[in-house]
N, C-alpha and C positions, 0 to 999 in steps of 0.2 A: 476572765480567762487568764491563766497563769502565764507568766513570761517564760520565754525560751531563749537560750543562748544560741545565736546563729551568726554565721558569717554573712556579711552584707549581700554578697552575690546570691547566696541561697535564699536569704530572706526576701529579696526582690522577686525571685521566682515563685516562692510560696505566696507572696502578696498578690501576684497576678492570678494565681489559681483561686485564691479567696475572693478575687474580684470577678469571678465567673469567666475568666479567659480560658479557653480550651484549645488554643492553637498557637504554636510557637515555632517559628522558622529562624534558623541562625547559621552563623559560621563562626568557629572558635577563634578568639583572639584575646591575648592577655591584656589587661588584668580582670576580665569578666567571664572567662571560660567556665568558671564554676556555676554560673547560672545555667548554662547548657547541660553541664554534668548533672546538676540537681534535677532539671526538668526532664532529662532523658529517663530518669527513674519515676518522677512524680506524675508526669502527664499520662502515661498509660494507666496509672492507678485511679485516675479520675475520668477515664474514657476520653482523654484529650489527645491531641496530635503533636508529637515532637518530630521535627525533621531537620537534620543537618544538611544544608544545601552545599553545592559544590563551590560556592563563592558568596560574598556579600551581595554582589549584583543579583544573583539568582534568588537569594533569601528575600531581598527587598521586593522583588517582583512577585514572589509567592505571597508576600504580605498584601500586595496590591490586589491579587486575584482573590484571596480569601476574604479580605475586607469588602471587596465588591460583591461577594456572595453573602454578605451579612454576618460574617463571623467576627467575634471579639478576638483580636489577634495582636501579638506584639513580638518584638525582637530586642535583643541586647547586643551591643558591640562596643568597640573602642575606637578611638579617633580615626586611624586610617580606614577602618572598616566602615565607619559612618560616612567618610568621604566617598567611598565606593558606592554607597547607597543613595547618594545625593540626587541623582537623576530620577530614581524611582520615587523618592520623597517628594520631589516637585510634581510628579505625575499624580501621586496620591493626594497631595494638597489640592491640585486642580480638579481632581475627580470628587473632592469633598468626601473622603472616606476616613472613618475613625480607625487609626492605628497608633499604638504606643511604641515609641522608640526610647531605649535607654542607652546612653553613652557614658561608659565609665572611662573617663578621659585619661590618656597617657601623654607623655611629653613628645613634642615634635618641634618643627615641622618634619615632613617626611616620616620615615620609620621611627626616628627619634629614639625613644626608649620606653620601657614598660613601667616607669615610675610615675607617680601622680602628677597631674597638671590641671590647669584651668585654661589651656590654650585653645579650646574650641568654643569659647564664648561667642565669637563672631559667627562661626559656623552655625551655632544653634539659634542665635537671636536675630540674625540678619537674613535668614533664609538661605541655607547653604547651597541649594540647587539653583536652577535657572528660573527667571520670571519673577513676577511680583507676588510673593506670598510670605506669610509669617506663621509661626507655630507657637502655641503656648509652651513655655519652657519652665520646668520646675527644678529647683536646686536644693536638695536636702542637705542638712549638716550632720546627720546621724543615721544609723541604720534604722532606728525606729521611725524617724521622719521619712526615710526612703520607703519604708513599708506603707506609711500613711499616704504619702503623695502618690505612690504607685497605684494604690487602690482608687484614689481619686482621679488619677490620670485617665482611666478608662471612661469614667463618667464625663469628664471634660471632652474627651474625644467623641463620645456619642452625642453629647449635648450640642456641640458646635460642628459636628461632622468634619473633623479636621485631624491631621496627625498631631500628636502631643509628644514633646520631648521631656525626658527627665535626665539631667546631667549630674554626675558626681565624679570626683576624681578617684584614682586608684585606691585610696584609703577607704572610701565608702564600700568598694567592692570586696576588699580583703579583710577589713577589721571585723572582729566578733564583738557583739553587744547583745544584751537582753532585749527581746522584742515581744510585743503583744499585738495580736491581730484583732482589730476592732470590727465587729459586725456592722457598725453604723455606716461604714463606707461602702458596704456591698449593696448594689442596686441591680435591678434587672435592666437588660439592654433596652434602649429605645426602639420602638417599632420601626423596622427597616422596610416595611412593605411599599413605601412610597419611592424608594430609591435603589434598593439592593436587587441584584439579579438572582432572585430565588425561585424563578419559575413564575409564569404569568397566568396560571389557570384562574379564571374568574376576574382578571384585571388586565389592563393594558400593559405592555412590556415596559420595564425600566431599562434605561440605557446608561451605562457607566462609561463616560468618555472624557478625554482631555483635548481633543482636536476641534478647533474652531476655525475653519477656512474663511469664513466671513469675518472680516476685521471688525465690523460693528458688533457682531455677536461675541467675539473675543473680548472686545472692550467692555461690553455689558457684563460679561462674566467676571472680569477683573474688578469692576465696580462692585459687583455682588460680593466677591471675596473681601474687598476692602471694608465693606459695611459690616461683615462678620467679624473681622479683626478689630474694628472699632468697638463692637459689642464686647469682645473679649477684654479689650483695654479698659472698658468701663466697669466690667463686672468681676474680673478675676485677679485683681492686684493683691499680692500677699507679701508681707514683710514682717520683720521682728525688730524691736529695739531692745537694747540692753544697757542698764545703768544710765538711763537718760533722765531720771527723776531729779538729779542734782544740777540740771542745766549745765553740762560740762562745756568747757571751752573748746576741747578737741573731740571730734567725732570720727571714729574709724568706720570705714565702709568696706564690708567683705561679705562673701557668700560661701556656702558649702562648708567643708571642714576647716577652711582658713578662718571662718568666723568663729569656730570653736576655739581655735588657737588665740584669736584676738580676745575672747572672753577671759581666757587664762591670764593673758597679759594685762587686761583691765583690772582683774582681781589683784594682781601683784602690785600694780601702780596705786591701787586704792590704799594698800598698806602704807604707801609713802605719802598719803594725803593728796594724791592727784586723782581727780575725778575725770575719767575718760568715758565717753559713750560709744555705743556701737549701733550702726544701722545695717541690718542684714536683709537684702532682697531674697525672698523665697521664690518669687516669680521673676526670672530674668527677662522674659517677655510675657505679659506686659511688665516693663520695668517700673518700679514704684517711684518714679521721678518726682511727681508732685509732692509726695510725702517727704522725700528727701529734701526737696527745696524748702519746704516749710521749716524743717529742722535747721537748714543752713541759714534761713532768714531770722532765726532766733537771735536776739541781741547778745545772748551769752555765748553763742557759737562763734569762735574766732577763726577756725580752720577745719578742714577735713583731711583725713589720711586714708587713701584707697590702698588696700592690701590685697594682692592677688598672687597666684602662681601662674603668671603670664607677664608679658611685656606691657600690660596695661590695657587690656581689651575692655573690661568693664569700665575702666577709667573714662573712656570716651562717652559713655552714657552718663556717668557722674558729672562730667564737665558739661555735657549738653543741657543738663537741668540746673546746674549750680555755678557754672564758671564765672558768671558776672555777679555773684552774690558774696562768696567768701573764697579765700585762697584754698587750692586743692594740692596736696602733696601726694606722692606715690611711692610705695615700697613693694617690690615684687621679687620673687625668686623663680627661676626657670630651670629647665633641664631635669625636672623631677625632684629638685631640691625643695623641701617643705620649709617654709619660714618657721623659725622657732619662737616661742613666747619671749625669750630673751632678746631676740632681734627686734621684735615689735615693741617691747618695752623700751629698748634703746632709741628707736625711732620716735616713739611718742614722747619720751622724756626730753629728747633734744628739741622737739617742736614746742613743747610746753615751756622749756627754758628760753627758747628764742622769742616766744610770744611775751614772756614775762620780762625780758630784758629791756 
């Protein structure tokens, strides 16, 4: 299939349609409103449902209802909007319903601004709503990867009967890149007859619920969910390494579009004779900590540099897996400021100089 030049937000919407999603409920918020604008036109063309709700709270509960009826459904929002959806996300996780959420992150806290950020890492990976639950979290670095992961997200949601998050900063939503839609990611929905409320003619009723007044039943449900999350951690870890063949002394750790900037910095440093590697988590949950620890344990690895557009939220997971192995440094920009390749080059060069002194 020929490649097509598309804005990230529009490509995400088209990817959902190609993944057989026919229901989208949303509320507009910058920098992802173009997803809604695109699907307002495209969903009717494929006999799908587009509905702009009166608020993010309403949209999230529409997702809850549609997923409970067995529909393949998703929404997109940005940081403050996702925060408003958090209660419903907890309910959807408890009810074990497959829903895909896309968060095109903007800077905060509070209203902050509309520029790119990675400040929602905690919200996405630590279960932003109430209770004990976790969500698979996918983090693309390009529009093409956003398309690929978006199409896979629906399968993950169906397979594990869980909400799935895809997170990208504002650059993912707004940049234009060539994309190709791969049929290999398109699958049919898993049979919902055992759980969805689709009418019970010829079978016993299915009940979609999140209320467990019996504490023993609630505890059993929490254990059941924990077992599912353990399966996700076992089966769904994804990551990429870059320039690791030369066993570099310094390894950068970054995700999303920041990882792309790190690659540019690494290529520049290579011209100076400095070999720097990159470890890029593609799944933020499950975090590929065991794989990162193995890299940190390499005799050649002297230190790690975590680069983020936050105050160091992913840094905590990096430390959790590697803090007793090798020194970990941090460089971050906030407020919607995107770290430049030159800044990362400077940070890496200073660390290499310090280690060589």
